[in-house]
C-alpha positions in Angstrom: 87.1 90.5 70.5 90.7 89.3 70.6 91.4 92.6 69.2 89.4 94.3 72.2 91.7 91.9 74.6 94.9 93.3 73.2 93.7 96.9 73.2 93.2 95.9 76.9 96.2 94.6 77.4 98.2 97.7 76.3 96.2 100.1 78.0 97.0 97.7 81.3 101.2 97.8 80.4 100.7 101.3 79.5 99.2 101.9 82.9 102.3 99.6 84.5 105.2 100.9 82.7 103.9 104.7 83.6 105.1 104.7 86.3 108.8 103.2 85.9 108.9 105.2 83.6 108.4 108.5 85.6 110.4 107.3 88.7 113.5 106.6 86.0 113.0 110.1 85.3 113.2 111.2 89.4 116.7 109.4 89.1 118.0 111.1 85.9 117.2 114.5 88.2 118.5 113.5 90.9 121.7 112.4 89.5 122.9 115.5 88.5 122.1 117.3 92.1 126.4 116.6 93.2 127.3 118.2 89.8 125.2 121.0 90.8 126.4 121.2 93.8 129.5 121.5 93.2 129.6 124.6 90.7 127.4 126.1 93.6 130.1 125.3 96.2 132.9 127.7 94.3 130.5 131.1 96.0 128.4 130.3 98.7 128.5 127.1 101.5 126.7 124.6 101.8 124.5 126.0 103.8 123.3 128.8 101.9 122.7 126.1 98.7 119.8 125.0 100.6 118.8 127.6 101.3 118.3 129.2 97.9 117.2 125.4 96.6 114.3 125.6 99.2 113.0 129.0 99.0 113.4 129.4 95.3 112.0 125.4 94.9 108.9 127.5 97.0 107.9 129.4 94.5 107.7 126.8 92.1 105.5 125.1 93.7 103.4 127.5 94.5 103.0 128.8 91.1 102.4 125.1 89.7 99.8 125.3 92.9 98.2 128.4 91.5 98.1 126.9 88.2 96.5 123.9 88.5 94.1 125.6 91.1 92.9 128.6 87.9 93.1 125.3 85.4 90.7 123.5 87.3 88.1 126.3 88.0 88.7 127.5 83.9 87.1 123.8 83.4 84.3 124.1 85.8 86.0 121.3 87.6 85.6 121.0 91.4 88.8 121.9 92.9 89.7 120.5 96.6 91.6 123.2 98.1 93.0 121.3 100.1 91.9 123.8 103.1 91.1 121.6 105.6 94.3 120.1 106.9 93.7 119.1 110.8 96.2 118.8 113.1 97.8 115.8 112.3 98.1 116.1 108.8 100.5 119.3 109.8 102.2 117.0 112.0 102.9 115.1 109.4 103.8 117.9 107.2 106.3 119.1 110.1 108.0 116.1 110.4 108.6 115.8 106.3 110.5 119.2 106.8 112.6 118.4 109.7 113.3 114.7 108.9 114.3 115.4 104.9 116.2 118.1 106.7 117.6 116.1 109.5 118.6 113.8 106.7 120.5 115.9 104.8 122.4 118.1 107.4 123.6 114.8 109.6 124.7 113.1 106.4 126.9 116.4 105.3 128.2 116.7 109.0 129.3 112.9 108.7 131.7 113.9 106.3 133.3 115.5 108.3 134.2 113.3 111.2 134.4 110.1 109.0 135.0 109.4 105.1 133.3 109.0 102.2 132.8 105.4 102.1 131.9 105.4 105.5 129.2 107.8 104.7 127.0 106.4 101.3 127.7 102.7 103.2 125.8 104.0 106.2 124.0 106.0 104.3 122.4 103.6 101.8 120.5 101.6 104.2 117.6 103.9 103.9 115.4 101.5 102.1 116.0 98.5 104.8 115.2 101.3 107.6 111.9 101.8 105.1 110.9 98.3 104.8 111.1 97.8 108.2 109.2 100.9 109.4 107.1 100.1 106.6 106.5 96.5 108.3 106.2 97.8 112.0 104.5 101.1 112.2 101.8 100.3 109.0 101.4 96.5 108.5 102.9 96.5 105.0 103.8 93.1 103.6 106.7 92.0 101.7 107.4 88.8 100.2 111.1 86.4 100.1 111.3 87.6 96.6 110.8 91.1 98.0 113.0 90.9 100.6 115.9 88.6 98.3 116.3 91.7 96.0 116.1 94.3 98.5 118.8 92.2 100.0 121.4 91.9 96.8 120.7 95.7 96.1 121.7 97.0 99.1 125.0 94.6 98.5 125.8 96.2 95.4 125.5 99.8 96.7 127.8 99.0 99.4 130.4 96.9 97.3 131.7 99.6 95.8 133.0 101.4 99.4 133.3 98.3 101.6 137.4 98.2 101.0 137.6 101.7 102.0 134.7 101.4 104.8 136.8 98.3 106.7 140.6 100.6 106.1 138.1 103.5 108.7 137.1 101.5 111.2 137.4 103.8 114.2 135.0 107.0 113.1 132.6 105.9 115.3 130.8 109.4 115.7 130.6 110.4 111.9 129.3 106.3 111.0 127.0 107.1 114.0 125.9 109.9 112.3 125.7 109.1 108.5 123.6 106.3 109.8 121.0 108.1 111.8 120.9 109.9 108.4 119.5 107.0 106.7 117.3 106.4 108.7 115.8 110.3 108.9 115.2 109.5 105.1 113.3 106.6 105.6 110.8 108.5 108.6 110.5 111.1 105.5 109.5 108.3 102.6 107.0 107.3 105.5 105.2 109.9 106.0 105.1 111.5 102.5 103.7 108.3 101.6 101.2 108.4 104.7 100.2 112.1 103.2 100.8 110.8 99.3 97.2 109.7 100.0 95.5 112.6 100.6 97.6 115.6 99.3 98.9 116.4 96.1 102.7 116.3 95.0 102.5 120.4 94.5 101.0 120.7 97.9 103.3 118.0 100.0 106.1 120.0 98.7 105.3 123.1 99.3 105.1 122.7 102.6 107.9 120.4 103.4 110.2 123.4 100.6 108.6 126.4 103.3 109.0 125.4 106.4 112.6 124.3 105.5 113.2 127.6 104.5 111.7 128.6 107.4 114.3 126.4 109.4 117.2 127.0 107.3 117.1 131.4 107.7 118.6 131.7 110.6 121.1 128.7 110.4 122.3 130.3 107.1 122.2 133.9 109.2 125.0 132.7 112.2 127.1 130.6 109.8 126.8 131.8 106.1 129.0 135.1 104.7 127.8 135.2 101.9 124.3 134.0 101.4 123.2 134.4 97.8 125.2 133.8 94.6 127.4 136.5 93.1 127.5 134.9 89.1 125.1 134.0 86.6 126.2 130.5 86.2 125.8 130.1 90.0 122.7 131.4 89.7 122.2 128.9 87.7 123.7 126.3 89.1 120.9 127.3 92.3 118.0 127.4 90.2 119.0 124.3 88.6 118.5 122.5 91.4 115.5 123.9 92.8 114.4 123.5 89.9 115.6 119.9 88.0 116.3 118.6 91.1 114.0 119.8 93.6 110.7 120.1 91.4 111.1 117.4 89.1 113.5 114.9 90.8 111.7 114.7 94.5 108.1 115.9 92.9 108.4 112.8 90.8 109.6 110.6 93.8 107.0 112.1 95.7 103.9 111.3 92.9 105.8 107.7 92.7 104.6 107.3 95.9 101.0 106.9 95.1 101.7 103.7 93.5 105.1 102.3 95.3 105.7 101.8 98.7 109.0 104.5 100.2 110.7 100.8 100.8 110.8 100.1 97.2 110.7 103.7 95.2 114.1 104.8 98.6 115.5 101.1 96.3 115.2 102.4 93.0 117.2 105.7 94.8 120.3 103.4 95.2 120.8 103.9 91.9 121.9 107.4 91.6 125.2 107.4 93.0 125.8 104.7 90.1 124.0 107.5 87.0 126.2 110.1 88.7 129.2 108.5 87.8 128.1 106.9 84.3 127.4 110.6 83.5 130.4 112.4 85.2 132.6 109.0 83.0 130.1 111.1 79.7 130.9 114.7 80.9 134.1 114.5 82.5 135.6 111.4 80.7 136.6 110.1 84.8 137.2 106.3 85.2 134.3 103.9 85.5 135.7 100.5 86.7 134.4 97.1 86.4 133.3 97.2 89.3 131.1 100.2 88.7 129.2 98.2 86.0 129.2 95.0 88.4 126.9 96.8 91.4 124.6 98.4 88.9 124.3 94.9 87.3 123.6 93.7 90.8 121.5 96.9 92.2 119.1 96.0 88.8 118.3 92.8 89.6 118.2 93.2 93.0 115.7 96.2 91.8 113.9 93.6 89.4 113.6 91.5 92.2 111.9 93.6 94.7 109.5 95.0 91.7 108.2 92.0 91.0 108.0 90.6 94.8 104.9 90.9 97.1 105.3 94.4 99.1 107.0 97.3 96.7 103.3 98.0 94.5 100.5 99.5 96.9 98.2 97.7 97.8 94.6 97.9 96.7 91.8 99.2 99.0 90.7 95.1 98.4 93.9 94.3 100.7 93.8 97.2 102.6 90.9 95.4 104.3 91.9 91.6 104.4 
């Protein structure tokens, strides 16, 4: 009997650790995005980079979806084609594409009107708006421990930039755009969380990337002189953005929304700049200060408090009915 209980405990522990592990892998995949974009911008503009990233990712998710269909049919399992899209589903999918592109463009544009520090501080408020939206719109419940963890993680994320932020308080337009980008990203997470209850990861992201590609076509035709990369090295960077950042990174983020709330997932992604700084320290010998390490520790502590509080995990069916 004790052996059976031990085996059950191990299975339960592994089932709890797997979603966290996949979210950490997503974080690592997303942390190299800035490095890949830096390589891409050597030949093409930011708009062209986004466009190429999206259309290549659309092909990747389309191939992924096709392989899943073939594998399901050959195993004689019933395949849920997800073809019965209702009007509400389509509106949510369009909203995901618009909110994702809107957040990305607002944050990028804000950096032309304000400092990088201000953009990073205000753009890091996504977990706050995702938690607030989940509470107001979807009646999600968060206890004091989760909220303390949220505040602590936000404090750690803003500590690195707060000094520079206070030095440039007059960039109202740029600061407003950066703040709006965090709202757009929060909306994106909340919409994805709702879609994840019905649709697969590849089904959601093929829509988001395909619609994003369509929205980007007139932008790159009007604003970009060079649409496609010239050298193989930049092609490799763009393809890596699509495969590693978009397919692996965002794919696992969307997958994790089946287990965690959008507020908690966006909270974990606050570690992205810290992981990026560590990678830059390893790869490019860039300096890593005591403040970087301290902020990393504070964010980790905040995430731990949030994870052990109420509001990080998706509620069970019984909890949703109470």
